[in-house]
C-alpha positions, 0 to 999 in steps of 0.5 A: 505467507504468514497469517493469511497474507498475500501481496501480488503486484501487476503491470495494469497499463504501460505506466502503472503497478498495482500492488494487491495486499490481502489478510494481515500486514503486521512486523510478521508478514511486513517484509513481504510487502516491503518487497514488493513496493520495492520492486514497484517503486524501484521502477521507472513506471510514473504511477502506483495503485495500491490496494488494501481493501483485502486487508483484515489487519494492518499494524504500525509496520505497515503504515509505515512502509507505505508511509515511506512508499509515498515520500520515495514515489514524491521525491521521484515524481511519481505518484503512489495512490492508494485505491481500496482500504477495508473499515478496519484499515481506513480506521486505523487510517484515519486515527493515526492521521495517515489519510490526510497523506493519501493521494486520493481518499479510498472508500471503504470496501 
């Protein structure tokens, strides 16, 4: 994947997924993140944990995809929780107001 970006999904409990993204989430890599998020959002598990602690950059496209995934989960009665963010991502989320939409405020890594 481009820009040192990597995304993985794993089932962590009987009812939850964890999505982990590292590197730079920008317009060039957003399709990989979108595919991973679609896989877990379209599943029947009730909880999705998103770990962004390894991201060194997140652009508008990445933030949009996360917002859409949160809305889709909410509409389906499921929960999406951001469990970790890097200090850069936390700053972007704070500046854009996205930090207020996160289920549980993340702790900087």
